[in-house]
C-alpha positions as a Markdown table, in Angstrom:
| # | Residue | x | y | z |
|---|---|---|---|---|
| 1 | Unk | -11.6 | 15.5 | 1.9 |
| 2 | Unk | -13.7 | 18.5 | 1.3 |
| 3 | Unk | -13.7 | 20.6 | -1.8 |
| 4 | Unk | -15.8 | 23.7 | -2.7 |
| 5 | Unk | -16.8 | 25.1 | -6.0 |
| 6 | Unk | -18.5 | 28.5 | -6.2 |
| 7 | Unk | -20.0 | 30.5 | -9.1 |
| 8 | Unk | -21.2 | 34.0 | -9.3 |
| 9 | Unk | -24.1 | 34.6 | -11.7 |
| 10 | Unk | -22.7 | 35.3 | -15.1 |
| 11 | Unk | -19.1 | 34.4 | -14.2 |
| 12 | Unk | -16.8 | 31.3 | -14.3 |
| 13 | Unk | -16.7 | 28.8 | -11.5 |
| 14 | Unk | -14.0 | 29.2 | -8.8 |
| 15 | Unk | -12.4 | 26.5 | -6.7 |
| 16 | Unk | -11.8 | 27.2 | -3.0 |
| 17 | Unk | -8.9 | 25.4 | -1.3 |
| 18 | Unk | -10.2 | 25.7 | 2.2 |
| 19 | Unk | -13.7 | 25.1 | 3.7 |
| 20 | Unk | -13.5 | 28.3 | 5.7 |
| 21 | Unk | -13.1 | 30.3 | 2.5 |
| 22 | Unk | -16.7 | 29.4 | 1.6 |
| 23 | Unk | -18.3 | 30.7 | 4.8 |
| 24 | Unk | -18.7 | 34.2 | 3.4 |
| 25 | Unk | -20.5 | 32.9 | 0.3 |
| 26 | Unk | -23.0 | 30.8 | 2.0 |
| 27 | Unk | -26.5 | 32.3 | 1.9 |
| 28 | Unk | -25.7 | 34.9 | -0.8 |
| 29 | Unk | -28.4 | 34.9 | -3.5 |
| 30 | Unk | -26.0 | 35.9 | -6.3 |
| 31 | Unk | -23.6 | 32.9 | -5.7 |
| 32 | Unk | -24.1 | 29.2 | -6.1 |
| 33 | Unk | -22.0 | 26.9 | -3.9 |
| 34 | Unk | -21.3 | 23.2 | -4.4 |
| 35 | Unk | -19.6 | 21.5 | -1.4 |
| 36 | Unk | -18.4 | 18.0 | -2.1 |
| 37 | Unk | -17.2 | 15.9 | 0.9 |
| 38 | Unk | -15.5 | 12.6 | 0.3 |
| 39 | Unk | -14.8 | 10.2 | 3.2 |
| 40 | Unk | -16.2 | 12.7 | 5.7 |
| 41 | Unk | -14.7 | 13.2 | 9.1 |
| 42 | Unk | -16.4 | 14.4 | 12.3 |
| 43 | Unk | -14.7 | 17.8 | 11.7 |
| 44 | Unk | -16.2 | 18.0 | 8.2 |
| 45 | Unk | -19.7 | 17.2 | 9.4 |
| 46 | Unk | -19.4 | 19.7 | 12.2 |
| 47 | Unk | -18.5 | 22.4 | 9.7 |
| 48 | Unk | -21.6 | 21.5 | 7.6 |
| 49 | Unk | -23.9 | 21.5 | 10.7 |
| 50 | Unk | -22.6 | 24.8 | 11.9 |
| 51 | Unk | -22.6 | 26.8 | 8.7 |
| 52 | Unk | -25.5 | 25.2 | 6.9 |
| 53 | Unk | -27.6 | 24.4 | 10.0 |
| 54 | Unk | -28.4 | 20.9 | 8.8 |
| 55 | Unk | -30.5 | 18.7 | 11.1 |
| 56 | Unk | -28.5 | 16.3 | 13.3 |
| 57 | Unk | -30.4 | 13.3 | 12.0 |
| 58 | Unk | -29.5 | 14.2 | 8.4 |
| 59 | Unk | -25.8 | 14.6 | 9.5 |
| 60 | Unk | -26.0 | 11.2 | 11.2 |
| 61 | Unk | -27.4 | 9.6 | 8.1 |
| 62 | Unk | -24.4 | 10.9 | 6.1 |
| 63 | Unk | -22.0 | 9.0 | 8.4 |
| 64 | Unk | -23.5 | 5.6 | 7.5 |
| 65 | Unk | -23.7 | 3.9 | 4.1 |
| 66 | Unk | -26.9 | 1.8 | 4.6 |
| 67 | Unk | -29.5 | 4.4 | 3.7 |
| 68 | Unk | -32.3 | 3.6 | 1.4 |
| 69 | Unk | -32.8 | 6.0 | -1.5 |
| 70 | Unk | -35.2 | 8.7 | -0.1 |
| 71 | Unk | -36.0 | 12.3 | 0.1 |
| 72 | Unk | -36.6 | 14.3 | 3.3 |
| 73 | Unk | -37.9 | 17.8 | 3.3 |
| 74 | Unk | -36.7 | 20.3 | 5.9 |
| 75 | Unk | -37.5 | 24.0 | 6.4 |
| 76 | Unk | -35.1 | 25.4 | 3.7 |
| 77 | Unk | -33.4 | 22.4 | 2.1 |
| 78 | Unk | -34.0 | 18.9 | 0.9 |
| 79 | Unk | -32.0 | 15.9 | 2.0 |
| 80 | Unk | -31.8 | 13.3 | -0.8 |
| 81 | Unk | -30.2 | 9.9 | -0.8 |
| 82 | Unk | -29.2 | 8.4 | -4.1 |
| 83 | Unk | -27.1 | 5.5 | -5.1 |
| 84 | Unk | -24.5 | 4.9 | -7.9 |
| 85 | Unk | -24.0 | 1.4 | -9.1 |
| 86 | Unk | -20.7 | -0.3 | -9.7 |
| 87 | Unk | -19.3 | -3.8 | -10.4 |
| 88 | Unk | -16.4 | -4.8 | -8.3 |
| 89 | Unk | -13.6 | -5.5 | -10.7 |
| 90 | Unk | -12.3 | -8.6 | -9.0 |
| 91 | Unk | -15.6 | -10.5 | -8.7 |
| 92 | Unk | -18.0 | -8.6 | -11.0 |
| 93 | Unk | -20.3 | -8.2 | -8.0 |
| 94 | Unk | -22.8 | -5.4 | -8.0 |
| 95 | Unk | -22.5 | -2.9 | -5.2 |
| 96 | Unk | -24.0 | 0.5 | -4.5 |
| 97 | Unk | -22.2 | 3.7 | -3.6 |
| 98 | Unk | -24.3 | 6.1 | -1.6 |
| 99 | Unk | -24.4 | 9.8 | -2.4 |
| 100 | Unk | -26.1 | 12.0 | 0.3 |
| 101 | Unk | -27.1 | 15.4 | -1.0 |
| 102 | Unk | -28.4 | 18.6 | 0.7 |
| 103 | Unk | -30.1 | 20.8 | -1.8 |
| 104 | Unk | -30.9 | 24.4 | -0.9 |
| 105 | Unk | -31.9 | 27.4 | -3.0 |
| 106 | Unk | -28.3 | 28.4 | -3.8 |
| 107 | Unk | -26.2 | 25.4 | -2.7 |
| 108 | Unk | -25.7 | 21.7 | -3.1 |
| 109 | Unk | -23.7 | 19.7 | -0.6 |
| 110 | Unk | -22.8 | 16.1 | -1.5 |
| 111 | Unk | -21.4 | 13.6 | 0.9 |
| 112 | Unk | -20.1 | 10.1 | 0.0 |
| 113 | Unk | -17.7 | 7.7 | 1.8 |
| 114 | Unk | -15.8 | 6.7 | -1.4 |
| 115 | Unk | -14.7 | 8.3 | -4.6 |
| 116 | Unk | -17.5 | 8.1 | -7.2 |
| 117 | Unk | -16.6 | 8.5 | -10.9 |
| 118 | Unk | -20.0 | 10.1 | -11.7 |
| 119 | Unk | -19.5 | 12.8 | -9.0 |
| 120 | Unk | -16.0 | 13.5 | -10.1 |
| 121 | Unk | -17.0 | 13.7 | -13.8 |
| 122 | Unk | -19.8 | 16.1 | -12.9 |
| 123 | Unk | -17.4 | 18.2 | -10.9 |
| 124 | Unk | -15.0 | 18.5 | -13.8 |
| 125 | Unk | -17.8 | 19.4 | -16.2 |
| 126 | Unk | -19.0 | 22.2 | -13.9 |
| 127 | Unk | -15.5 | 23.6 | -13.8 |
| 128 | Unk | -15.3 | 23.6 | -17.6 |
| 129 | Unk | -18.9 | 24.6 | -18.3 |
| 130 | Unk | -20.2 | 27.5 | -16.2 |
| 131 | Unk | -23.7 | 27.2 | -17.6 |
| 132 | Unk | -24.5 | 24.2 | -15.5 |
| 133 | Unk | -24.2 | 25.9 | -12.1 |
| 134 | Unk | -25.5 | 29.2 | -13.4 |
| 135 | Unk | -28.9 | 27.6 | -13.8 |
| 136 | Unk | -29.2 | 27.1 | -10.1 |
| 137 | Unk | -28.6 | 24.6 | -7.4 |
| 138 | Unk | -31.6 | 22.4 | -8.3 |
| 139 | Unk | -30.4 | 22.1 | -11.9 |
| 140 | Unk | -27.0 | 21.2 | -10.6 |
| 141 | Unk | -28.5 | 18.4 | -8.5 |
| 142 | Unk | -30.5 | 17.2 | -11.6 |
| 143 | Unk | -27.3 | 17.1 | -13.6 |
| 144 | Unk | -25.6 | 15.1 | -10.9 |
| 145 | Unk | -28.6 | 12.7 | -10.5 |
| 146 | Unk | -28.6 | 12.2 | -14.3 |
| 147 | Unk | -24.9 | 11.3 | -14.3 |
| 148 | Unk | -25.5 | 8.8 | -11.4 |
| 149 | Unk | -28.3 | 7.1 | -13.4 |
| 150 | Unk | -26.3 | 7.1 | -16.7 |
| 151 | Unk | -23.6 | 5.1 | -14.8 |
| 152 | Unk | -26.0 | 2.1 | -14.6 |
| 153 | Unk | -26.1 | 1.6 | -18.4 |
| 154 | Unk | -22.5 | 0.3 | -18.8 |
| 155 | Unk | -23.3 | -2.1 | -15.9 |
| 156 | Unk | -26.5 | -3.3 | -17.7 |
| 157 | Unk | -24.5 | -3.9 | -20.9 |
| 158 | Unk | -21.9 | -6.0 | -19.1 |
| 159 | Unk | -24.7 | -7.9 | -17.3 |
| 160 | Unk | -26.4 | -8.5 | -20.6 |
| 161 | Unk | -23.2 | -9.9 | -22.2 |
| 162 | Unk | -22.6 | -12.1 | -19.1 |
| 163 | Unk | -26.1 | -13.5 | -19.2 |
| 164 | Unk | -26.0 | -14.3 | -22.9 |
| 165 | Unk | -22.6 | -16.1 | -22.4 |
| 166 | Unk | -23.9 | -18.0 | -19.4 |
| 167 | Unk | -27.1 | -19.0 | -21.3 |
| 168 | Unk | -24.9 | -20.5 | -24.0 |
| 169 | Unk | -22.8 | -22.4 | -21.5 |
| 170 | Unk | -26.0 | -23.8 | -19.9 |
| 171 | Unk | -26.6 | -25.9 | -23.0 |
| 172 | Unk | -23.1 | -26.4 | -24.2 |
| 173 | Unk | -21.2 | -27.2 | -21.0 |
| 174 | Unk | -23.4 | -27.2 | -17.9 |
| 175 | Unk | -20.7 | -27.5 | -15.3 |
| 176 | Unk | -21.2 | -26.6 | -11.6 |
| 177 | Unk | -19.3 | -23.4 | -12.4 |
| 178 | Unk | -22.1 | -22.3 | -14.7 |
| 179 | Unk | -24.6 | -22.8 | -11.9 |
| 180 | Unk | -22.4 | -20.6 | -9.6 |
| 181 | Unk | -22.3 | -18.0 | -12.3 |
| 182 | Unk | -26.1 | -18.0 | -12.6 |
| 183 | Unk | -26.4 | -17.5 | -8.8 |
| 184 | Unk | -23.9 | -14.6 | -9.0 |
| 185 | Unk | -25.8 | -12.9 | -11.8 |
| 186 | Unk | -29.1 | -13.3 | -10.0 |
| 187 | Unk | -27.6 | -11.7 | -6.9 |
| 188 | Unk | -26.4 | -8.8 | -9.0 |
| 189 | Unk | -29.8 | -8.2 | -10.6 |
| 190 | Unk | -31.4 | -8.4 | -7.1 |
| 191 | Unk | -29.0 | -5.9 | -5.7 |
| 192 | Unk | -29.6 | -3.4 | -8.5 |
| 193 | Unk | -33.4 | -3.9 | -8.4 |
| 194 | Unk | -33.4 | -3.0 | -4.7 |
| 195 | Unk | -31.6 | 0.2 | -5.5 |
| 196 | Unk | -33.4 | 1.3 | -8.7 |
| 197 | Unk | -37.0 | 0.9 | -7.3 |
| 198 | Unk | -36.7 | 3.3 | -4.4 |
| 199 | Unk | -34.5 | 5.7 | -6.5 |
| 200 | Unk | -37.2 | 5.9 | -9.1 |
| 201 | Unk | -39.8 | 6.8 | -6.5 |
| 202 | Unk | -37.5 | 9.6 | -5.3 |
| 203 | Unk | -37.2 | 11.0 | -8.8 |
| 204 | Unk | -41.0 | 10.7 | -9.2 |
| 205 | Unk | -41.5 | 12.8 | -6.0 |
| 206 | Unk | -39.3 | 15.5 | -7.4 |
| 207 | Unk | -41.0 | 15.4 | -10.8 |
| 208 | Unk | -44.4 | 15.9 | -9.3 |
| 209 | Unk | -43.4 | 19.2 | -7.7 |
| 210 | Unk | -44.3 | 20.3 | -4.2 |
| 211 | Unk | -40.7 | 21.2 | -3.2 |
| 212 | Unk | -40.8 | 24.9 | -4.2 |
| 213 | Unk | -38.9 | 27.1 | -4.1 |
| 214 | Unk | -36.0 | 24.7 | -3.8 |
| 215 | Unk | -37.1 | 22.7 | -6.9 |
| 216 | Unk | -38.6 | 25.1 | -9.4 |
| 217 | Unk | -41.6 | 23.8 | -11.5 |
| 218 | Unk | -39.6 | 24.3 | -14.7 |
| 219 | Unk | -37.3 | 21.4 | -13.6 |
| 220 | Unk | -40.1 | 18.9 | -13.1 |
| 221 | Unk | -39.7 | 17.7 | -16.7 |
| 222 | Unk | -36.0 | 17.1 | -16.1 |
| 223 | Unk | -36.5 | 14.9 | -13.1 |
| 224 | Unk | -39.3 | 13.1 | -15.0 |
| 225 | Unk | -36.7 | 12.3 | -17.6 |
| 226 | Unk | -34.4 | 10.8 | -15.0 |
| 227 | Unk | -37.4 | 8.8 | -13.7 |
| 228 | Unk | -38.0 | 7.5 | -17.2 |
| 229 | Unk | -34.4 | 6.4 | -17.4 |
| 230 | Unk | -34.7 | 4.5 | -14.1 |
| 231 | Unk | -38.0 | 2.9 | -15.3 |
| 232 | Unk | -36.1 | 1.7 | -18.4 |
| 233 | Unk | -33.3 | 0.3 | -16.2 |
| 234 | Unk | -35.9 | -1.4 | -14.0 |
| 235 | Unk | -37.5 | -3.0 | -17.1 |
| 236 | Unk | -34.2 | -4.3 | -18.2 |
| 237 | Unk | -33.5 | -5.8 | -14.8 |
| 238 | Unk | -36.9 | -7.5 | -14.8 |
| 239 | Unk | -36.0 | -8.9 | -18.2 |
| 240 | Unk | -32.7 | -10.1 | -16.9 |
| 241 | Unk | -34.4 | -11.7 | -13.9 |
| 242 | Unk | -36.7 | -13.7 | -16.2 |
| 243 | Unk | -33.8 | -14.7 | -18.5 |
| 244 | Unk | -31.8 | -16.0 | -15.5 |
| 245 | Unk | -34.8 | -17.9 | -14.2 |
| 246 | Unk | -35.3 | -19.5 | -17.6 |
| 247 | Unk | -31.5 | -20.3 | -17.8 |
| 248 | Unk | -31.7 | -21.8 | -14.3 |
| 249 | Unk | -34.6 | -24.0 | -15.3 |
| 250 | Unk | -32.7 | -24.9 | -18.5 |
| 251 | Unk | -29.7 | -25.9 | -16.4 |
| 252 | Unk | -31.8 | -28.1 | -14.2 |
| 253 | Unk | -33.4 | -29.7 | -17.3 |
| 254 | Unk | -30.1 | -30.4 | -19.0 |
| 255 | Unk | -28.5 | -31.8 | -15.9 |
| 256 | Unk | -31.6 | -33.9 | -15.2 |
| 257 | Unk | -31.5 | -35.3 | -18.7 |
| 258 | Unk | -27.9 | -36.2 | -18.3 |
| 259 | Unk | -28.6 | -37.9 | -15.0 |
| 260 | Unk | -31.4 | -39.8 | -16.6 |
| 261 | Unk | -29.1 | -41.0 | -19.4 |
| 262 | Unk | -26.6 | -42.2 | -16.8 |
| 263 | Unk | -29.3 | -43.9 | -14.8 |
| 264 | Unk | -30.5 | -45.6 | -18.0 |
| 265 | Unk | -27.1 | -47.0 | -18.9 |
| 266 | Unk | -26.6 | -48.2 | -15.3 |
| 267 | Unk | -30.0 | -49.8 | -15.3 |
| 268 | Unk | -29.3 | -51.6 | -18.6 |
| 269 | Unk | -26.0 | -52.9 | -17.2 |
| 270 | Unk | -27.7 | -54.1 | -14.0 |
| 271 | Unk | -30.5 | -55.8 | -16.1 |
| 272 | Unk | -27.9 | -57.6 | -18.2 |
| 273 | Unk | -26.0 | -58.7 | -15.2 |
| 274 | Unk | -29.0 | -60.2 | -13.5 |
| 275 | Unk | -29.3 | -63.4 | -15.6 |
| 276 | Unk | -25.5 | -63.8 | -15.6 |
| 277 | Unk | -25.5 | -63.5 | -11.9 |
| 278 | Unk | -28.2 | -66.2 | -11.7 |
| 279 | Unk | -26.2 | -68.6 | -13.9 |
| 280 | Unk | -23.0 | -68.1 | -12.0 |
| 281 | Unk | -24.9 | -68.5 | -8.8 |
| 282 | Unk | -26.4 | -71.8 | -9.8 |
| 283 | Unk | -23.0 | -73.2 | -10.9 |
| 284 | Unk | -21.4 | -71.9 | -7.8 |
| 285 | Unk | -23.4 | -74.2 | -5.5 |
| 286 | Unk | -21.4 | -76.9 | -3.9 |
| 287 | Unk | -23.4 | -80.0 | -4.9 |
| 288 | Unk | -21.6 | -83.2 | -5.8 |
| 289 | Unk | -23.9 | -84.3 | -8.6 |
| 290 | Unk | -24.4 | -81.6 | -11.2 |
| 291 | Unk | -24.7 | -82.8 | -14.8 |
| 292 | Unk | -22.3 | -80.2 | -16.3 |
| 293 | Unk | -19.7 | -80.3 | -13.7 |
| 294 | Unk | -17.7 | -83.2 | -15.3 |
| 295 | Unk | -18.6 | -82.3 | -18.9 |
| 296 | Unk | -15.5 | -81.5 | -20.9 |
| 297 | Unk | -17.1 | -78.5 | -22.7 |
| 298 | Unk | -19.2 | -77.3 | -19.7 |
| 299 | Unk | -17.2 | -74.1 | -19.1 |
| 300 | Unk | -17.2 | -73.1 | -22.7 |
| 301 | Unk | -20.9 | -73.9 | -23.0 |
| 302 | Unk | -21.8 | -71.7 | -20.0 |
| 303 | Unk | -19.7 | -68.8 | -21.4 |
| 304 | Unk | -21.4 | -69.1 | -24.8 |
| 305 | Unk | -24.8 | -69.1 | -23.1 |
| 306 | Unk | -24.0 | -66.0 | -21.1 |
| 307 | Unk | -22.7 | -64.2 | -24.2 |
| 308 | Unk | -25.9 | -65.2 | -26.1 |
| 309 | Unk | -28.0 | -63.8 | -23.3 |
| 310 | Unk | -26.0 | -60.5 | -23.4 |
| 311 | Unk | -26.3 | -60.2 | -27.1 |
| 312 | Unk | -30.0 | -61.1 | -27.1 |
| 313 | Unk | -30.7 | -58.5 | -24.4 |
| 314 | Unk | -28.7 | -55.8 | -26.3 |
| 315 | Unk | -30.7 | -56.6 | -29.5 |
| 316 | Unk | -33.9 | -56.4 | -27.5 |
| 317 | Unk | -33.0 | -53.0 | -26.0 |
| 318 | Unk | -32.0 | -51.7 | -29.4 |
| 319 | Unk | -35.3 | -52.6 | -30.9 |
| 320 | Unk | -37.1 | -50.9 | -28.1 |
| 321 | Unk | -34.9 | -47.9 | -28.7 |
| 322 | Unk | -33.6 | -47.9 | -25.2 |
| 323 | Unk | -30.1 | -47.7 | -26.5 |
């Protein structure tokens, strides 16, 4: 699906129903164009290559979803790869949604394989608020990048709640399911850290300048603000990683202590059984002449001796505080 939003300077934005309708506006200095392509087809990418003269390698990158956040500079435009984060609703697993952007002096072209809420929300805001696109293509891209980054904060809040809940369960009820949850959370944090680090570098490059006239110097402070947000997100993820490592160590300690308690009980039982086994072994030998064999109270006496041994050992263990 391809949709196009144009805006003449000083006027309201206008939606175009067909891609061909935008051809006459491309390259005009008095008009800003935003072309958004969702789930691109070969026909869509051919249209972009023909009318915007994008490099074939950049077009090829748009057709895959495994690109690392980056920025490539071409003659008259920038190719920028960013990622939006999301948690899959059925498993709460973190995934990234790639947004490939071409930023020229008077246009922004965004390409993504799936629907992305941040892109759709920015699109709607541009329709309602003409001042966004009227400030130029670079500002529009900043606005979009800021929306993509803001989308991470609800994810962080949810991760924070899940981590706190899991930490409590580690000490209250350390079942194997808690360990699985810890591994899932660590995987989510790792996935997000792999996205945020390179994305922050990309924003730093834009904040430093050097991409004129596409990125005016006045916008450096805006991209620096996005970079600061990413730095804050990265710091939070580092904190979550440390918390999860501590929770994992705590889980191992709790389960190890429980195992030690079980082993202590089993050891005490085995220790008590050893003299009893010795006694029953002695009287289980098939000798004809054993003094207690024919004694009337021999059986009762042996049982009482065995009970005395058990009680004596229990008292001994109690005094040693092994019980």
